[in-house]
C-alpha positions as CSV (number, residue, x, y, z in Angstrom):
1,M,101.3,154.9,67.3
2,T,98.4,154.3,64.9
3,T,98.1,157.5,63.0
4,T,99.8,157.8,59.6
5,V,98.9,161.4,58.9
6,N,100.8,164.6,59.9
7,R,98.9,167.8,59.7
8,Q,101.0,170.8,58.7
9,V,100.5,174.5,58.1
10,L,102.4,175.9,55.1
11,L,103.4,179.4,54.3
12,A,101.5,179.3,50.9
13,E,102.8,182.7,49.8
14,K,104.9,185.5,51.2
15,P,102.8,188.6,51.9
16,A,103.6,191.8,50.0
17,G,101.8,193.8,52.7
18,K,100.1,192.8,55.9
19,L,100.0,189.2,56.8
20,G,96.6,187.4,56.6
21,V,95.3,183.9,57.2
22,E,95.0,183.6,53.4
23,H,98.8,183.4,53.2
24,F,98.7,180.0,54.9
25,R,97.5,176.6,53.9
26,L,96.7,173.5,55.9
27,R,97.7,170.1,54.5
28,E,98.0,166.5,55.5
29,A,101.4,164.8,54.9
30,P,102.8,161.3,55.7
31,M,104.1,160.7,59.2
32,P,107.8,161.4,59.3
33,V,110.2,158.6,60.3
34,A,113.2,159.1,62.5
35,G,116.6,158.0,61.2
36,E,119.9,157.5,63.0
37,G,120.7,160.5,65.2
38,E,117.2,161.8,65.0
39,V,114.1,162.1,67.2
40,L,110.4,161.8,66.4
41,V,108.4,164.3,68.5
42,R,104.7,165.2,68.9
43,V,104.2,168.9,69.2
44,R,102.3,169.9,72.4
45,Y,102.4,173.7,72.4
46,L,103.6,175.9,69.5
47,S,105.1,179.3,70.2
48,L,103.7,182.3,68.4
49,D,106.2,185.2,68.1
50,A,106.4,188.5,66.2
51,A,109.7,187.2,64.8
52,N,107.7,184.6,62.9
53,R,106.7,187.5,60.6
54,A,110.2,188.8,60.2
55,W,111.4,185.3,59.1
56,M,109.1,185.6,56.0
57,Q,110.9,188.7,54.8
58,A,114.6,187.7,54.8
59,A,117.3,185.8,56.7
60,T,117.7,187.0,60.3
61,Y,119.5,185.0,62.9
62,R,117.9,182.0,61.1
63,S,117.2,181.4,57.4
64,A,114.1,182.9,55.8
65,V,110.9,180.9,55.4
66,D,110.2,180.1,51.8
67,A,106.7,179.9,50.2
68,G,105.4,176.4,50.0
69,T,107.3,175.1,53.0
70,V,106.1,174.3,56.6
71,M,105.9,177.5,58.6
72,A,108.9,177.8,61.0
73,G,108.4,178.0,64.7
74,H,109.6,176.8,68.1
75,A,107.6,174.4,70.1
76,L,107.4,172.4,73.3
77,A,107.2,168.8,72.2
78,E,107.2,165.2,73.6
79,V,109.6,162.6,72.3
80,L,107.8,159.6,70.8
81,E,110.8,157.8,69.4
82,S,114.5,158.5,69.9
83,R,117.5,157.2,68.0
84,V,120.0,159.3,70.0
85,P,121.5,158.8,73.4
86,G,120.2,160.9,76.2
87,L,116.7,161.3,74.9
88,A,113.9,158.7,75.4
89,A,110.2,158.4,74.7
90,G,108.2,160.6,77.1
91,D,110.9,163.3,77.4
92,L,110.0,166.9,76.9
93,V,112.1,169.0,74.5
94,M,112.2,172.4,73.0
95,G,113.0,172.6,69.3
96,D,112.4,174.2,65.9
97,T,109.6,171.9,64.9
98,G,107.7,174.1,62.6
99,W,103.9,174.4,62.5
100,Q,103.0,170.7,62.4
101,Q,101.7,167.9,64.7
102,Y,104.8,165.7,64.3
103,A,108.4,166.4,63.4
104,V,111.7,164.6,63.0
105,L,114.6,166.6,64.2
106,P,118.3,166.0,64.8
107,G,118.9,165.2,68.4
108,A,121.7,167.7,68.7
109,G,119.3,170.6,68.1
110,L,116.9,169.7,70.9
111,Q,116.9,171.1,74.4
112,K,115.7,168.6,77.0
113,L,113.3,170.2,79.5
114,P,112.2,169.3,83.1
115,R,108.6,168.2,83.4
116,L,107.1,171.2,85.3
117,E,103.5,172.2,85.8
118,P,101.9,173.9,84.1
119,L,103.7,172.8,81.0
120,T,102.8,176.1,79.3
121,H,105.3,177.9,81.6
122,L,108.1,176.0,79.8
123,L,107.2,178.0,76.7
124,S,106.6,181.4,78.5
125,V,108.3,182.4,81.7
126,Y,110.8,179.5,81.6
127,G,111.1,179.6,77.8
128,I,112.4,182.1,75.2
129,A,110.2,184.9,76.6
130,G,111.4,184.7,80.1
131,L,115.0,184.2,79.3
132,T,114.9,187.1,76.8
133,A,113.4,189.4,79.4
134,Y,115.9,188.3,82.1
135,F,119.1,188.7,80.1
136,G,118.0,191.6,78.0
137,L,117.0,193.7,80.9
138,L,119.7,192.8,83.4
139,E,122.7,192.4,81.1
140,I,121.9,195.0,78.5
141,G,119.7,197.5,80.3
142,R,121.5,197.1,83.7
143,P,118.9,198.9,85.8
144,K,119.8,200.2,89.2
145,E,117.5,200.8,92.2
146,G,115.6,204.0,91.6
147,D,116.1,204.0,87.9
148,T,113.2,204.8,85.6
149,V,112.7,201.9,83.2
150,V,110.3,202.1,80.2
151,V,109.2,199.0,78.3
152,S,107.4,199.0,74.9
153,A,104.9,196.2,74.0
154,A,104.7,195.9,77.8
155,A,101.6,193.7,77.8
156,G,103.3,191.2,75.5
157,S,105.2,188.0,76.3
158,V,108.6,189.6,76.9
159,G,107.5,193.1,77.9
160,S,105.2,191.9,80.7
161,L,108.1,190.0,82.3
162,V,110.7,192.8,81.7
163,G,108.6,195.3,83.7
164,Q,108.1,193.0,86.6
165,I,111.7,192.0,86.8
166,A,112.6,195.7,86.8
167,K,110.2,196.3,89.7
168,I,111.9,193.4,91.6
169,R,115.2,195.2,91.1
170,G,113.8,198.4,92.6
171,A,113.2,200.4,89.5
172,R,110.2,202.7,88.7
173,V,108.6,201.1,85.7
174,V,106.5,202.6,82.9
175,G,104.8,200.4,80.3
176,I,103.7,201.4,76.8
177,A,100.8,199.3,75.5
178,G,97.9,199.6,73.1
179,G,94.6,200.4,74.6
180,A,93.2,201.2,78.1
181,A,92.4,197.6,78.9
182,K,96.1,196.5,78.5
183,C,97.3,199.5,80.4
184,A,95.0,198.6,83.3
185,V,96.5,195.0,83.3
186,L,100.0,196.5,83.6
187,T,99.2,198.8,86.6
188,R,96.5,196.8,88.4
189,E,97.7,193.2,88.0
190,L,101.4,193.3,87.1
191,G,102.6,196.1,89.4
192,F,103.8,198.7,86.8
193,D,104.0,202.2,88.3
194,A,102.4,203.8,85.2
195,A,101.2,202.8,81.8
196,V,101.0,204.9,78.6
197,D,98.4,204.0,75.8
198,Y,100.2,204.7,72.5
199,K,96.9,204.5,70.7
200,A,95.6,207.6,72.5
201,G,97.4,209.9,70.1
202,S,99.5,211.9,72.6
203,L,102.4,209.5,73.1
204,Y,105.2,212.1,73.7
205,K,103.2,214.2,76.2
206,D,101.8,211.1,78.0
207,L,105.2,209.5,78.3
208,K,106.7,212.8,79.6
209,A,104.0,212.9,82.3
210,A,104.6,209.3,83.2
211,A,108.4,209.7,83.4
212,P,108.9,213.4,84.1
213,G,112.6,213.0,85.0
214,G,113.5,211.2,81.9
215,I,114.3,207.5,81.1
216,D,117.3,205.6,82.4
217,V,116.6,202.3,80.7
218,Y,114.4,201.7,77.6
219,F,113.6,198.1,76.7
220,D,112.5,198.3,73.0
221,N,110.3,195.6,71.4
222,V,108.8,197.7,68.6
223,G,111.1,200.2,67.0
224,G,109.5,202.9,64.8
225,E,107.7,205.9,66.3
226,I,107.7,204.6,69.9
227,F,111.5,204.0,69.8
228,E,112.0,207.6,68.5
229,T,109.7,209.0,71.2
230,C,111.6,207.2,74.0
231,L,115.0,208.1,72.5
232,F,114.4,211.8,72.9
233,Q,113.5,211.4,76.5
234,M,116.5,209.4,77.6
235,K,118.7,210.7,80.4
236,L,122.4,211.2,80.4
237,H,124.2,207.8,80.2
238,G,120.9,206.0,79.5
239,R,120.8,202.4,78.2
240,I,118.6,201.1,75.4
241,A,118.2,197.3,75.0
242,C,116.9,196.6,71.5
243,C,115.0,193.3,71.5
244,G,112.7,193.6,68.5
245,A,111.1,195.9,65.9
246,V,107.6,194.5,65.6
247,S,106.3,197.8,64.1
248,Q,108.5,197.1,61.0
249,Y,107.7,193.4,60.5
250,D,104.2,193.6,59.0
251,G,103.3,195.9,56.1
252,E,105.2,198.7,54.5
253,P,108.6,199.7,55.9
254,P,108.7,203.1,57.6
255,A,109.4,206.2,55.4
256,H,112.3,207.3,57.7
257,G,114.2,206.3,60.8
258,P,114.7,208.3,64.0
259,R,116.0,211.8,63.2
260,G,118.9,213.5,65.0
261,V,120.0,210.2,66.4
262,P,123.9,210.4,66.1
263,G,124.1,213.8,67.8
264,L,121.7,212.8,70.6
265,I,123.6,209.5,71.3
266,V,126.8,211.4,71.5
267,T,125.7,214.3,73.6
268,R,123.8,212.2,76.1
269,R,126.4,209.4,76.0
270,L,123.7,206.7,75.4
271,T,124.3,203.0,75.0
272,V,122.2,201.4,72.3
273,Q,122.7,197.6,72.1
274,G,120.8,194.9,70.2
275,F,120.9,191.3,71.4
276,I,119.4,187.9,70.8
277,L,118.9,185.2,73.4
278,H,121.5,182.9,71.9
279,D,124.1,185.3,73.2
280,F,123.3,184.1,76.7
281,M,122.2,180.5,76.4
282,A,125.3,179.2,78.2
283,R,123.9,180.9,81.3
284,S,120.3,179.7,81.0
285,D,120.4,177.6,84.2
286,E,121.2,180.7,86.2
287,A,118.3,182.6,84.8
288,L,115.8,179.7,85.1
289,A,116.7,179.2,88.8
290,Q,116.0,182.9,89.5
291,L,112.8,183.0,87.4
292,Q,111.5,179.9,89.2
293,K,112.3,181.5,92.6
294,W,110.4,184.7,91.7
295,V,107.4,182.8,90.4
296,G,107.3,180.6,93.4
297,E,107.4,183.6,95.7
298,G,104.5,185.2,93.8
299,R,106.7,188.2,92.8
300,L,106.6,187.4,89.1
301,K,103.1,186.8,87.6
302,V,102.7,184.9,84.3
303,R,100.1,185.8,81.7
304,E,99.5,183.3,78.9
305,D,97.2,183.5,75.9
306,L,96.2,180.1,74.5
307,V,94.9,179.4,71.0
308,E,93.3,176.0,70.5
309,G,94.2,173.9,67.5
310,L,97.0,173.8,64.9
311,E,94.5,175.0,62.2
312,N,94.1,178.3,64.2
313,A,97.8,179.1,64.3
314,P,97.6,181.5,61.3
315,R,94.7,183.4,62.9
316,G,96.7,183.5,66.2
317,L,99.8,185.0,64.6
318,V,97.8,187.6,62.6
319,G,96.1,188.6,65.9
320,L,99.4,188.8,67.8
321,L,100.8,191.2,65.2
322,A,97.6,193.3,65.6
323,G,98.2,193.3,69.4
324,E,95.4,191.1,70.5
325,N,97.3,189.2,73.2
326,V,98.2,189.9,76.7
327,G,101.2,187.8,77.8
328,K,102.7,184.8,75.9
329,R,100.5,183.6,73.0
330,M,100.9,179.9,72.1
331,V,98.9,177.3,70.2
332,H,97.7,174.1,72.0
333,V,98.4,171.4,69.3
334,S,98.0,168.2,71.3
């Protein structure tokens, strides 16, 4: 390796309101050096996720990102130098590299990946998005054949896969997305039975028309008003899988939460359960085998949204929070 410079994107300051590109700063740092028990990697594709924004606010399932530090993020990376057994130069790994071209990480924190084509699928359908969709729907939502499944942020990285998996399992699927173009992708390309545009201004009425018999399973990625609207259309013994709350990550917090919730949950005997992927990682091989089978059979279509260049990662995240993407958004770093 001849380069001596490592380009990094820092969180320059924590936003008080909505996130903007001005909250980040690009810098050049010296190349990191791997010590004993560590691995030097070159970042290939960087994952952009709504959770990146939540990490700026406070500790979640990981520590908060502090101003002046490298922005946190998961990536698909290639090993350049290894000082741990079981990993060698040329291996592909998944790890919390942060937003930078090169990183040194403890070998124990890396997941070795098979070399599949296209490589981007390792970050989307075979990565966090696909595994989250698989376990969140099947283990938390538990759809049965003939159930009505509603998915919010349905054109996003997780939601687009949740809806398709629900269809494979024999459910009737309604997606909620922002804009007519996204709704058309859901029904015409991804096989959803119906799509509701939450930006049209008549969410409750439109959802009632799309799911007139009520909702058996709601897969929630957004929280807020959409969560509340779906909650009041749940059937008896309905299941709600809470995956994320993107509506509350960026900007001012909501003035109130869903109203009348305790009584509704009791009378309709609803199950409302949050989860994170780490709850199911011991079973990842099971999920990957099934996801690969469905993709190979053409039953599971993969939409990806590629941003070119590390310097464009801030713009990519801001755009993701604004709902620009269809499918998994990632940054091609090298």
